[in-house]
C-alpha positions as CSV (number, residue, x, y, z in Angstrom):
1,M,-71.4,-144.1,31.2
2,G,-74.9,-143.7,32.6
3,N,-78.3,-145.4,32.3
4,R,-80.7,-142.6,31.6
5,L,-81.7,-144.3,28.3
6,Q,-80.9,-147.8,29.2
7,D,-82.1,-150.3,26.5
8,K,-84.0,-147.6,24.8
9,V,-83.8,-147.7,20.9
10,V,-83.0,-144.2,19.6
11,L,-83.2,-143.5,15.8
12,I,-81.3,-140.3,15.2
13,T,-81.0,-138.7,11.8
14,G,-78.1,-136.4,10.9
15,A,-75.9,-138.6,13.1
16,G,-72.7,-137.9,11.1
17,S,-70.7,-134.6,11.1
18,V,-70.0,-132.4,8.0
19,G,-66.5,-131.8,9.1
20,P,-63.9,-132.5,11.9
21,G,-65.3,-132.0,15.3
22,W,-68.6,-132.5,17.0
23,G,-71.9,-131.6,15.3
24,N,-75.1,-131.7,17.1
25,G,-76.2,-135.1,15.7
26,K,-72.8,-136.7,16.2
27,A,-72.6,-135.5,19.8
28,A,-76.2,-136.7,20.6
29,A,-75.7,-140.1,19.1
30,V,-72.5,-140.7,21.2
31,L,-74.2,-139.2,24.4
32,F,-77.3,-141.3,24.0
33,A,-75.1,-144.5,23.6
34,R,-73.2,-143.4,26.7
35,E,-76.5,-143.3,28.6
36,G,-77.3,-146.9,27.6
37,A,-79.4,-146.4,24.4
38,R,-79.1,-148.7,21.4
39,V,-78.5,-146.2,18.6
40,F,-79.7,-146.4,15.0
41,A,-77.6,-143.7,13.5
42,V,-78.7,-142.3,10.1
43,D,-76.9,-140.0,7.7
44,R,-76.7,-139.4,4.0
45,D,-72.9,-139.5,4.3
46,E,-71.8,-143.1,4.8
47,R,-68.3,-142.2,6.0
48,A,-69.6,-139.6,8.5
49,V,-72.0,-142.0,10.1
50,A,-69.4,-144.8,10.1
51,E,-67.2,-142.5,12.1
52,T,-69.9,-142.0,14.7
53,Q,-70.5,-145.8,14.9
54,R,-66.8,-146.3,15.4
55,I,-66.6,-143.9,18.3
56,I,-69.7,-145.5,20.0
57,A,-68.4,-149.1,19.4
58,G,-65.0,-148.0,20.8
59,E,-66.6,-147.0,24.0
60,G,-68.6,-150.3,24.3
61,G,-71.9,-149.0,23.1
62,V,-74.4,-150.2,20.5
63,C,-74.7,-148.4,17.3
64,V,-76.0,-149.5,13.8
65,P,-75.1,-147.1,11.0
66,F,-77.5,-146.6,8.1
67,T,-77.1,-144.4,5.0
68,A,-80.2,-142.5,3.9
69,D,-81.6,-139.2,2.7
70,V,-84.5,-138.5,5.0
71,S,-85.9,-136.0,2.5
72,S,-86.8,-139.1,0.4
73,T,-90.0,-141.0,1.3
74,S,-88.5,-144.3,0.1
75,D,-85.3,-143.8,2.2
76,V,-87.3,-143.1,5.3
77,E,-89.4,-146.1,4.8
78,A,-86.3,-148.3,4.2
79,M,-84.6,-146.7,7.3
80,T,-87.7,-147.5,9.5
81,V,-87.9,-151.2,8.4
82,A,-84.1,-151.7,9.0
83,C,-84.3,-150.2,12.5
84,L,-87.4,-152.3,13.4
85,R,-85.8,-155.4,12.1
86,R,-82.7,-154.8,14.0
87,F,-84.0,-153.6,17.3
88,G,-87.7,-154.5,17.3
89,G,-89.1,-151.0,18.1
90,I,-88.2,-147.3,18.2
91,D,-88.5,-145.5,21.6
92,V,-87.0,-142.1,20.5
93,L,-86.9,-140.4,17.2
94,H,-84.4,-137.6,17.0
95,N,-84.8,-135.5,13.9
96,N,-81.6,-133.6,13.5
97,V,-80.9,-133.0,9.8
98,G,-80.7,-129.5,8.4
99,V,-79.4,-127.5,5.5
100,G,-78.6,-123.8,5.5
101,F,-78.1,-121.1,2.8
102,V,-76.7,-117.7,3.4
103,S,-78.9,-115.5,1.2
104,G,-81.8,-113.0,1.5
105,L,-85.0,-112.5,-0.5
106,L,-83.5,-111.2,-3.7
107,D,-80.6,-113.7,-4.0
108,T,-82.2,-116.9,-2.9
109,A,-82.4,-119.3,-5.8
110,E,-85.8,-121.2,-6.1
111,P,-84.1,-124.6,-5.9
112,D,-82.3,-123.6,-2.7
113,W,-85.6,-122.3,-1.2
114,E,-87.3,-125.6,-2.1
115,R,-84.4,-127.8,-0.8
116,A,-84.4,-126.0,2.6
117,L,-88.1,-126.7,3.0
118,R,-87.7,-130.2,1.9
119,V,-84.7,-131.1,4.2
120,N,-85.5,-129.0,7.2
121,V,-89.3,-129.5,7.4
122,T,-90.6,-132.2,5.0
123,S,-88.0,-134.7,6.3
124,M,-89.6,-134.5,9.8
125,F,-93.0,-134.9,8.4
126,L,-91.8,-138.0,6.6
127,T,-90.0,-139.5,9.6
128,C,-92.9,-138.9,12.0
129,R,-95.6,-140.0,9.5
130,T,-93.7,-143.3,9.0
131,I,-92.6,-144.0,12.6
132,V,-95.6,-142.7,14.7
133,P,-97.8,-145.6,13.8
134,H,-95.2,-148.1,15.2
135,M,-94.8,-146.0,18.4
136,I,-98.7,-146.1,19.0
137,E,-98.8,-149.8,18.5
138,A,-95.9,-150.2,20.9
139,Y,-97.5,-148.0,23.5
140,R,-100.6,-150.0,23.4
141,R,-98.7,-153.2,24.1
142,D,-96.4,-151.9,27.0
143,G,-97.8,-148.5,28.1
144,R,-94.3,-146.9,27.8
145,I,-94.2,-143.3,26.6
146,R,-92.1,-142.6,23.4
147,S,-90.4,-139.3,22.5
148,I,-89.8,-137.4,19.4
149,I,-87.3,-134.6,19.3
150,N,-86.9,-132.1,16.5
151,V,-84.0,-129.7,16.1
152,G,-85.1,-126.2,15.0
153,A,-83.1,-123.0,15.5
154,V,-83.4,-119.6,17.2
155,A,-83.1,-118.2,13.6
156,G,-86.6,-119.5,13.2
157,R,-87.8,-117.0,15.7
158,R,-85.7,-113.9,15.2
159,W,-83.1,-112.2,13.0
160,T,-79.6,-113.4,13.9
161,G,-77.5,-111.0,12.0
162,V,-77.2,-112.9,8.7
163,P,-79.7,-113.1,5.8
164,M,-80.7,-116.7,5.8
165,L,-84.2,-116.5,4.5
166,A,-84.8,-120.1,3.5
167,Y,-83.1,-121.5,6.6
168,A,-85.0,-119.1,8.9
169,T,-88.4,-119.8,7.3
170,S,-88.0,-123.5,7.3
171,K,-86.7,-123.6,10.9
172,G,-89.6,-121.4,12.0
173,A,-92.0,-124.1,10.8
174,I,-90.7,-126.7,13.3
175,E,-92.2,-125.3,16.4
176,P,-95.9,-125.4,15.1
177,F,-95.2,-128.8,13.5
178,T,-93.9,-130.0,16.8
179,R,-96.9,-128.7,18.8
180,S,-99.3,-130.1,16.4
181,V,-97.8,-133.7,16.6
182,A,-97.5,-133.4,20.4
183,L,-101.1,-132.6,21.0
184,E,-102.5,-135.0,18.3
185,F,-100.7,-137.9,19.9
186,A,-100.5,-136.9,23.6
187,R,-103.0,-139.6,24.6
188,A,-101.3,-142.2,22.4
189,G,-98.2,-142.3,24.5
190,I,-96.1,-140.0,22.4
191,R,-94.4,-136.8,23.4
192,C,-93.0,-134.3,20.8
193,N,-90.6,-131.6,21.7
194,C,-88.0,-129.4,19.9
195,V,-84.6,-128.1,20.7
196,L,-83.7,-124.5,19.4
197,P,-79.9,-123.9,19.1
198,G,-78.6,-120.4,18.9
199,L,-75.0,-119.5,18.0
200,M,-73.2,-122.8,17.9
201,N,-69.6,-123.6,17.2
202,T,-70.0,-126.8,15.2
203,P,-68.8,-128.0,11.8
204,F,-72.2,-126.9,10.4
205,I,-71.3,-123.2,10.5
206,V,-67.9,-123.2,8.8
207,A,-68.9,-123.5,5.1
208,P,-71.8,-121.1,5.0
209,M,-70.6,-118.5,7.7
210,Q,-67.0,-117.9,7.1
211,E,-67.7,-115.6,4.2
212,A,-70.6,-113.9,5.9
213,Y,-68.6,-113.0,9.0
214,G,-65.0,-113.0,8.2
215,G,-64.3,-112.7,4.5
216,G,-63.3,-116.4,4.5
217,D,-61.4,-116.2,7.8
218,V,-62.8,-118.9,9.9
219,D,-61.0,-117.6,13.1
220,R,-62.5,-114.2,12.5
221,M,-65.9,-115.7,12.0
222,I,-65.8,-117.6,15.3
223,A,-64.5,-114.5,17.1
224,V,-67.4,-112.3,15.8
225,R,-70.0,-115.0,16.6
226,D,-68.5,-115.5,20.1
227,E,-68.8,-111.8,20.7
228,Q,-72.5,-111.9,19.6
229,S,-73.2,-114.4,22.4
230,P,-74.2,-113.0,25.8
231,T,-71.8,-115.5,27.4
232,G,-68.9,-114.4,25.2
233,Q,-68.7,-117.7,23.3
234,M,-70.8,-119.9,21.2
235,G,-72.3,-123.1,22.4
236,T,-71.2,-126.6,21.2
237,G,-72.8,-129.7,19.8
238,W,-72.7,-131.1,23.4
239,D,-74.9,-128.4,24.7
240,V,-77.6,-129.4,22.1
241,A,-76.9,-133.1,22.8
242,H,-77.6,-132.7,26.5
243,A,-80.8,-130.8,25.9
244,A,-82.0,-133.6,23.6
245,L,-81.0,-136.2,26.3
246,F,-83.3,-134.6,28.7
247,L,-86.2,-134.7,26.2
248,A,-85.4,-138.2,25.3
249,G,-85.4,-139.6,28.9
250,D,-88.0,-140.5,31.3
251,E,-87.2,-137.2,33.5
252,S,-89.2,-135.2,30.8
253,N,-92.2,-137.6,30.7
254,F,-94.5,-134.6,31.4
255,V,-92.9,-132.3,29.0
256,N,-94.8,-132.1,25.7
257,G,-95.0,-129.6,22.8
258,H,-92.2,-127.6,24.2
259,A,-89.4,-125.6,22.5
260,L,-86.2,-125.8,24.6
261,V,-84.0,-122.9,23.7
262,V,-80.2,-123.5,23.9
263,D,-78.6,-120.2,23.1
264,G,-76.8,-118.8,26.2
265,G,-79.5,-116.1,26.5
266,Q,-79.2,-114.8,22.9
267,S,-82.9,-114.7,22.2
268,A,-83.4,-112.9,25.6
269,Q,-81.6,-109.8,24.5
270,T,-82.9,-107.1,22.2
271,W,-79.6,-106.2,20.4
272,S,-76.4,-107.8,19.1
273,P,-73.1,-106.3,20.1
274,A,-71.4,-107.4,16.9
275,R,-72.5,-107.8,13.3
276,P,-71.1,-109.7,10.4
277,L,-68.9,-107.9,7.9
278,D,-70.5,-109.2,4.8
279,A,-73.7,-111.1,4.0
280,G,-72.0,-113.3,1.4
281,R,-73.7,-115.6,-1.0
282,A,-75.3,-119.0,-0.8
283,A,-73.5,-121.8,0.8
284,T,-74.8,-125.2,2.0
285,V,-74.2,-127.8,4.6
286,H,-76.0,-130.9,5.8
287,P,-76.6,-132.2,8.5
288,Q,-76.3,-130.0,11.6
């Protein structure tokens, strides 16, 4: 247990996990609580966010679970009201939800395209638009800087070996969104940054990637993705969580509009040593 976020209120979306293990949001929620934050954990899956809450409570931390779909305006408004009523403010907003489809230009269905944009980008617009006014008001009262952290993806910058058109396009929008919010509200006491994960070994990848890489063989998929990483293995949800912790805490008070890449050097290389076996067809998961 530490105190880097002592008594800060952190609202984190996508705080559950889509399967056994540690997704980015679940790991971040637990890590934030271990550093003294009061966590308002949001997920559309009631059971998943309840599991995160049980872990935090079992370690003596403070976590309030809340079920919401952050691609819904009314759900975002209800989520915000509930957090403000419970904790009185929001110091950190961590936007972590995401949905992914393995499909390219010719086989991406229009509903999948629209859903990827709605979940991956519009949700951040809705949460920020709803919560930022409360952050501004709080800053005027106490002069403390607030932080927004958006989770993007290296796939939004470059081809990563699998056709994920809707995912890559939507994740690519997060960087300019983040910069725009950062600069618009820099003098209002709000920082806005994003984390860009690369090849990660989390529950998020199992459903869409096992066919694309290993013909349904999860172990094969993991082995191929490990080989694609310059380090010889993928990162974990904890790697993303620790990056988010830095951006949430006071150590990063002069970091604004930045995209923090967490990919083991993947985006620094100009080639990939291993390629997937088969592109596969659309699969979906949510959150990250």
